[in-house]
C-alpha positions as CSV (number, residue, x, y, z in Angstrom):
1,M,113.5,115.4,88.1
2,L,111.7,115.5,91.4
3,L,111.4,118.9,93.1
4,G,111.1,118.4,96.8
5,C,112.4,115.8,99.2
6,N,109.6,115.0,101.7
7,K,109.7,111.4,102.8
8,L,106.3,110.8,101.3
9,L,107.9,111.1,97.9
10,L,109.6,107.7,98.4
11,G,107.0,106.0,96.3
12,Q,107.7,108.3,93.3
13,V,111.4,107.6,93.5
14,C,110.8,103.9,93.6
15,H,108.3,103.9,90.7
16,L,110.3,106.1,88.5
17,R,113.2,103.7,88.9
18,E,110.8,100.8,88.0
19,L,110.0,102.7,84.8
20,G,113.7,102.8,84.0
21,Y,114.5,106.4,85.0
22,K,117.3,107.8,87.2
23,V,116.0,110.4,89.6
24,I,117.4,113.9,90.3
25,V,116.1,115.3,93.6
26,V,116.1,119.1,94.0
27,A,115.5,120.7,97.4
28,W,116.9,123.2,99.8
29,N,117.5,120.8,102.7
30,E,121.0,120.1,103.8
31,T,120.2,116.4,103.7
32,P,117.2,115.1,101.6
33,D,114.7,112.9,103.3
34,V,114.4,110.8,100.0
35,Q,117.5,109.7,98.1
36,G,117.6,110.0,94.3
37,D,120.6,109.2,92.1
38,L,121.7,112.9,92.3
39,Y,120.9,115.6,94.7
40,L,121.0,119.3,93.8
41,R,120.7,121.6,96.8
42,L,118.7,124.5,95.2
43,D,115.5,126.4,95.9
44,V,112.7,124.6,94.0
45,K,111.1,127.9,93.2
46,D,114.3,129.2,91.4
47,Y,113.9,127.6,87.9
48,K,116.7,129.7,86.4
49,A,119.2,128.4,88.9
50,I,118.1,124.8,88.4
51,I,118.2,124.9,84.6
52,S,121.6,126.7,84.8
53,R,123.0,123.9,87.0
54,L,121.6,121.2,84.7
55,E,123.3,122.9,81.7
56,E,126.6,123.1,83.7
57,L,126.3,119.4,84.4
58,G,125.7,118.5,80.7
59,F,122.2,117.3,81.1
60,K,120.7,119.2,78.2
61,G,118.7,116.6,76.2
62,R,119.0,114.0,78.9
63,I,116.2,115.1,81.2
64,C,112.9,113.4,80.5
65,G,110.7,115.7,82.6
66,A,109.9,117.2,86.0
67,L,107.3,116.8,88.7
68,S,106.6,118.1,92.2
69,S,104.1,117.7,95.0
70,I,104.7,121.4,96.0
71,D,102.2,124.0,94.8
72,L,104.9,126.7,94.9
73,A,107.1,124.6,92.6
74,A,104.5,124.3,89.8
75,P,106.0,127.2,87.7
76,T,109.4,125.5,88.0
77,V,108.0,122.2,86.8
78,N,106.6,124.1,83.8
79,A,109.9,125.8,83.0
80,I,111.9,122.6,83.2
81,N,109.4,120.8,81.0
82,A,109.6,123.6,78.5
83,W,113.4,123.4,78.6
84,C,113.1,119.7,77.9
85,G,110.9,120.2,74.9
86,N,107.9,118.5,76.7
87,K,104.3,119.5,76.7
88,T,103.6,122.2,79.2
89,M,100.8,123.8,81.2
90,P,99.4,127.0,79.7
91,S,101.4,130.2,80.5
92,K,99.0,131.3,83.2
93,F,100.6,128.5,85.3
94,N,104.0,130.1,85.1
95,K,102.9,131.7,88.4
96,V,101.3,130.0,91.4
97,L,97.5,130.2,91.2
98,S,96.1,131.7,94.4
99,K,93.0,130.4,96.1
100,N,91.4,133.7,95.0
101,D,92.4,133.0,91.3
102,M,90.7,129.6,91.5
103,R,87.6,131.0,93.2
104,D,87.1,133.6,90.5
105,A,87.5,131.0,87.7
106,W,85.0,128.6,89.4
107,M,82.5,131.4,90.1
108,A,82.7,132.4,86.4
109,A,81.9,128.7,85.5
110,G,79.1,128.5,88.0
111,L,80.9,125.9,90.1
112,F,81.5,127.8,93.3
113,N,78.5,128.1,95.7
114,R,79.6,129.4,99.1
115,L,80.4,132.8,100.7
116,S,84.1,133.7,100.1
117,L,85.8,137.1,100.6
118,K,89.3,138.4,100.5
119,D,90.4,139.9,103.8
120,T,90.7,143.3,101.9
121,E,87.0,143.1,101.0
122,L,85.7,143.5,104.5
123,S,86.5,145.6,107.6
124,F,87.3,144.0,110.9
125,D,83.9,145.1,112.2
126,E,82.2,143.4,109.2
127,L,84.2,140.3,110.0
128,C,83.0,140.3,113.6
129,D,79.4,140.7,112.3
130,L,79.8,137.9,109.9
131,S,81.3,135.7,112.6
132,S,78.2,136.3,114.7
133,K,76.0,134.8,111.9
134,M,78.0,131.7,110.8
135,K,81.0,129.4,111.3
136,L,83.9,130.6,109.2
137,I,87.3,129.4,107.9
138,C,90.2,131.7,107.6
139,K,93.0,130.5,105.2
140,P,96.1,131.9,103.4
141,D,95.7,132.8,99.8
142,V,98.9,131.0,98.8
143,S,100.2,128.2,101.0
144,A,100.5,124.5,101.3
145,S,99.9,121.5,103.6
146,S,97.0,123.0,105.6
147,R,99.3,125.6,107.1
148,G,97.8,128.8,108.5
149,I,94.2,127.6,108.5
150,T,91.9,128.4,111.3
151,I,88.3,127.2,111.8
152,L,86.3,129.9,113.6
153,E,83.2,128.8,115.5
154,R,80.2,131.0,115.2
155,G,80.5,134.0,117.5
156,S,84.3,133.7,117.9
157,D,85.7,136.5,120.1
158,I,87.8,139.4,118.8
159,S,91.1,137.9,120.0
160,M,90.5,134.6,118.1
161,L,89.5,136.5,114.9
162,K,92.7,138.7,115.1
163,E,94.8,135.6,115.7
164,A,93.3,133.8,112.7
165,L,93.9,136.7,110.4
166,A,97.5,137.2,111.6
167,L,98.3,133.5,111.2
168,A,96.8,133.3,107.7
169,R,98.5,136.5,106.5
170,E,101.9,135.4,108.0
171,T,101.6,132.0,106.4
172,S,100.5,133.2,102.9
173,F,103.3,133.8,100.4
174,N,101.5,136.8,99.1
175,G,100.4,138.2,102.5
176,N,96.7,137.8,101.7
177,C,94.0,135.6,103.1
178,L,90.4,134.5,102.5
179,I,87.5,134.5,104.8
180,E,84.9,131.9,103.8
181,E,81.7,130.3,105.0
182,F,82.6,127.0,106.7
183,V,80.6,124.4,104.8
184,E,79.7,121.2,106.7
185,G,79.8,118.1,104.6
186,E,81.8,115.2,103.2
187,E,85.2,116.1,101.9
188,F,86.8,114.5,98.9
189,T,89.9,114.7,96.7
190,V,89.6,114.2,93.0
191,D,92.8,113.1,91.3
192,M,92.9,113.9,87.6
193,L,95.2,114.1,84.6
194,G,94.8,116.1,81.4
195,D,96.8,116.0,78.2
196,A,97.7,118.7,75.7
197,Y,94.6,118.0,73.5
198,G,91.8,118.7,75.9
199,N,91.2,115.2,77.3
200,V,90.8,115.0,81.1
201,N,90.5,111.8,83.1
202,C,89.6,111.3,86.7
203,Y,91.8,108.4,87.9
204,G,90.5,108.3,91.5
205,S,88.6,110.1,94.2
206,S,89.1,109.7,97.9
207,I,87.1,110.5,101.0
208,Q,89.1,112.6,103.5
209,Y,88.9,111.8,107.2
210,H,90.3,114.4,109.6
211,S,92.2,114.3,112.9
212,L,90.2,114.3,116.1
213,Y,93.0,116.2,117.8
214,A,94.1,119.0,115.5
215,R,93.6,122.4,117.1
216,H,91.3,124.6,115.1
217,N,92.2,122.9,111.9
218,H,91.2,120.1,109.5
219,V,94.3,118.0,109.4
220,T,93.6,115.0,107.1
221,V,94.8,111.7,108.6
222,I,93.2,109.3,106.1
223,H,92.6,109.4,102.3
224,H,90.4,106.5,101.1
225,W,90.1,105.8,97.4
226,N,87.3,103.7,95.9
227,S,85.3,103.5,99.1
228,R,82.0,101.6,99.2
229,K,80.5,104.4,101.3
230,Y,78.8,105.8,98.2
231,G,77.4,104.1,95.1
232,D,79.0,104.3,91.6
233,E,76.5,107.0,90.6
234,V,77.8,109.4,93.2
235,W,81.5,108.7,92.4
236,N,80.7,109.4,88.7
237,Q,79.1,112.7,89.7
238,I,82.2,113.6,91.7
239,A,84.4,112.8,88.8
240,D,82.3,114.9,86.4
241,F,82.4,117.8,88.8
242,G,86.1,117.5,89.2
243,I,86.7,117.5,85.5
244,K,84.6,120.7,85.1
245,C,86.7,122.3,87.8
246,Y,90.0,121.2,86.1
247,K,88.8,122.6,82.7
248,A,87.5,125.9,84.3
249,L,91.0,126.7,85.4
250,G,92.3,126.1,81.9
251,L,94.8,123.4,83.0
252,K,96.5,121.0,80.5
253,S,99.3,118.5,80.4
254,M,99.4,118.1,84.2
255,F,97.9,116.4,87.2
256,G,95.1,118.1,89.0
257,H,94.7,117.4,92.8
258,L,91.3,118.9,93.7
259,E,89.5,119.1,97.1
260,I,85.8,119.4,97.1
261,I,82.9,119.3,99.6
262,M,79.6,117.5,99.1
263,K,77.0,119.5,101.0
264,D,74.1,117.9,102.9
265,D,71.8,118.6,99.9
266,G,74.1,116.6,97.6
267,S,75.6,119.5,95.7
268,F,79.3,120.1,95.4
269,T,81.6,123.1,96.0
270,P,85.3,123.2,95.2
271,V,87.9,124.1,97.9
272,E,91.2,124.4,96.0
273,M,93.2,122.6,93.4
274,G,96.9,122.0,92.9
275,A,98.5,121.7,89.5
276,R,100.3,118.7,90.8
277,S,99.8,115.3,92.5
278,S,101.1,114.4,95.9
279,G,103.4,111.8,97.4
280,F,102.2,108.2,97.2
281,I,99.0,109.5,95.5
282,C,101.0,110.1,92.3
283,S,102.9,106.8,92.4
284,H,100.8,104.1,94.2
285,T,97.3,104.8,95.7
286,V,95.6,106.1,92.6
287,W,97.3,103.4,90.5
288,E,96.0,100.7,92.9
289,A,92.5,102.0,93.0
290,S,92.2,102.8,89.2
291,G,94.2,100.0,87.7
292,H,96.0,102.6,85.6
293,D,99.6,103.8,86.0
294,Y,99.0,107.5,87.0
295,L,102.6,108.5,87.1
296,G,103.5,106.5,84.0
297,D,100.6,108.2,82.1
298,Y,101.8,111.6,83.2
299,I,105.2,110.9,81.6
300,H,103.3,109.7,78.5
301,V,101.4,113.1,78.4
302,L,104.6,115.1,78.8
303,H,106.0,113.5,75.7
304,G,103.0,114.2,73.6
305,G,100.8,111.2,74.3
306,K,97.0,111.3,74.6
307,I,94.8,109.9,77.4
308,E,91.2,108.8,77.5
309,S,88.5,111.3,78.5
310,G,86.3,110.1,81.3
311,N,87.2,108.3,84.5
312,Y,88.7,105.1,85.8
313,L,86.5,104.8,89.0
314,N,84.7,101.9,90.6
315,G,87.1,99.0,90.2
316,E,87.3,96.1,92.6
317,R,90.3,97.4,94.6
318,S,90.6,100.1,97.2
319,S,93.6,102.0,98.5
320,M,94.4,104.2,101.5
321,W,96.8,106.7,102.8
322,F,96.8,106.2,106.6
323,G,98.4,108.8,108.9
324,Y,98.6,108.2,112.6
325,D,96.1,110.1,114.8
326,I,97.4,110.0,118.4
327,P,95.0,111.3,121.1
328,S,96.1,114.5,122.7
329,G,97.7,114.1,126.1
330,S,98.7,110.5,125.5
331,D,101.9,108.7,126.5
332,S,103.3,105.8,124.4
333,V,104.3,102.7,126.3
334,L,104.7,99.7,123.9
335,Q,106.5,99.8,120.6
336,T,104.1,98.7,117.8
337,D,102.3,100.0,114.7
338,I,99.0,99.5,112.8
339,T,100.3,97.0,110.3
340,K,100.3,94.3,113.0
341,Y,96.5,94.6,113.4
342,L,95.3,94.6,109.7
343,D,93.0,92.1,108.0
344,P,95.3,89.6,106.2
345,E,93.8,90.6,102.8
346,I,95.1,94.1,103.2
347,K,98.5,94.7,101.5
348,V,101.0,97.1,103.0
349,L,102.7,98.9,100.0
350,F,104.9,101.2,102.1
351,E,105.2,102.0,105.7
352,N,107.2,104.3,108.0
353,H,106.7,104.4,111.8
354,D,109.8,106.3,112.8
355,G,107.8,108.8,114.7
356,L,106.1,106.2,117.0
357,R,108.8,106.5,119.6
358,V,108.5,105.0,123.1
359,P,108.2,106.6,125.6
360,E,106.8,109.8,124.1
361,H,104.2,112.4,125.1
362,F,101.8,113.4,122.4
363,G,100.2,116.9,122.2
364,D,97.7,118.6,119.8
365,Y,98.3,118.8,116.0
366,I,98.2,122.3,114.5
367,N,98.9,121.5,110.9
368,D,99.8,118.7,108.5
369,T,103.5,118.8,109.3
370,D,102.7,117.9,113.0
371,R,101.0,114.7,111.7
372,D,103.5,113.8,109.1
373,K,106.3,113.2,111.6
374,F,104.5,110.3,113.2
375,G,104.6,108.1,110.1
376,Y,102.2,106.5,107.7
377,A,101.0,103.2,106.0
378,I,100.1,102.9,102.3
379,L,97.5,100.2,102.0
380,S,95.7,98.3,99.3
381,G,93.0,95.7,99.3
382,P,89.6,94.5,98.0
383,R,86.9,97.2,98.3
384,D,84.8,95.2,100.7
385,V,87.8,94.5,103.0
386,L,89.7,97.8,103.0
387,T,87.0,99.9,104.5
388,Y,87.2,102.9,106.9
389,E,85.4,100.9,109.6
390,S,87.9,98.0,109.3
391,I,90.9,100.4,109.6
392,Q,89.3,102.1,112.6
393,K,89.0,98.8,114.4
394,S,92.7,98.0,113.6
395,N,93.6,101.5,114.7
396,E,91.8,101.0,118.1
397,L,93.7,97.8,118.6
398,F,97.0,99.5,117.8
399,L,96.2,102.5,120.1
400,N,95.2,100.1,123.0
401,D,98.6,98.5,122.8
402,F,100.7,101.5,121.9
403,L,99.3,103.6,124.8
404,Q,98.4,100.6,127.0
405,R,95.0,102.2,127.4
406,N,93.5,99.1,129.1
407,N,96.0,99.3,131.8
408,G,95.1,102.9,132.8
409,N,98.4,104.4,131.6
410,K,96.8,107.2,129.5
411,R,97.5,110.6,131.1
412,K,94.4,112.2,132.5
């Protein structure tokens, strides 16, 4: 069972079918963006209604398990897996862990090392004083997909601070938000899986690259797994830190998708972690980079299997999730996409370029959903070929043609 129907879940549907499963998709959309073998139009957060419908349809004993890429659906995944008789996450994950819950657990474990306050822990005057001293980030306590986040430059004016608080509170599902020191440094994801017996393995770690055009936000446009930018020792340190963060939350029998920052001094601090994986990360990119079937191993864990402790980093292949980053104020002229400009050794696993319409005017991004509508390319190749630098060269060639930049057609 797949909870959610975002088009980036296509890889999961395809791979589950390769593993011999039929796929039930559950979402609230009138028409799902990904097609399974059966579609149930229900709220992914309402596990009682979903299980009731499954029982009505005679599926008791026929469902092998559930997964989702939606943080808010994690309790439903747990409930369905319990109904199936599978291994489950501990009972604390029967509710969505907030960013504040994670922060407290990581502080207790000595893993969190930056200023972080709930909005209820400081007055507006104190927020203004804090803003005069440092760059801040204001974010919802419970949300998804970079929604409701505002980066506040040092000395932001009162109107900007009020707007950031209002946006974060409005976006958060519990109405609360966090004010944190904005830490400059390299951002990574750490993609892990733990079994029911205390074993945790890091299957991959990616460098995140952000949009140049997102307004007051850090919208990720590239995830690059198994990059050569750092040596094996650093990747092993990242894996070890990620596993400590996973264990500090008490997570078991589930994926862990963690975001961390490496500061200039080489130390790490966690940002947030989902009890889930995401889109093609779950089905393809981590598998390509690690050489191990991430989604297949998750199903193995659900049914009581064990995994190896440690990590599967530093193989010879790299993978990438590429999302289009179109300059603000641009106009498209020529129909094309990045796959036409790649090194021949780079393999395109999946692609979708439906959002690259011609002619079209492109504005600023505000959050991930703005970026997602343009399309994506899921790439794999040798570590020395699939590099950030090579993809940026390909991207520049694509943009030159797509926007006809050399012909002076870019809007001033």
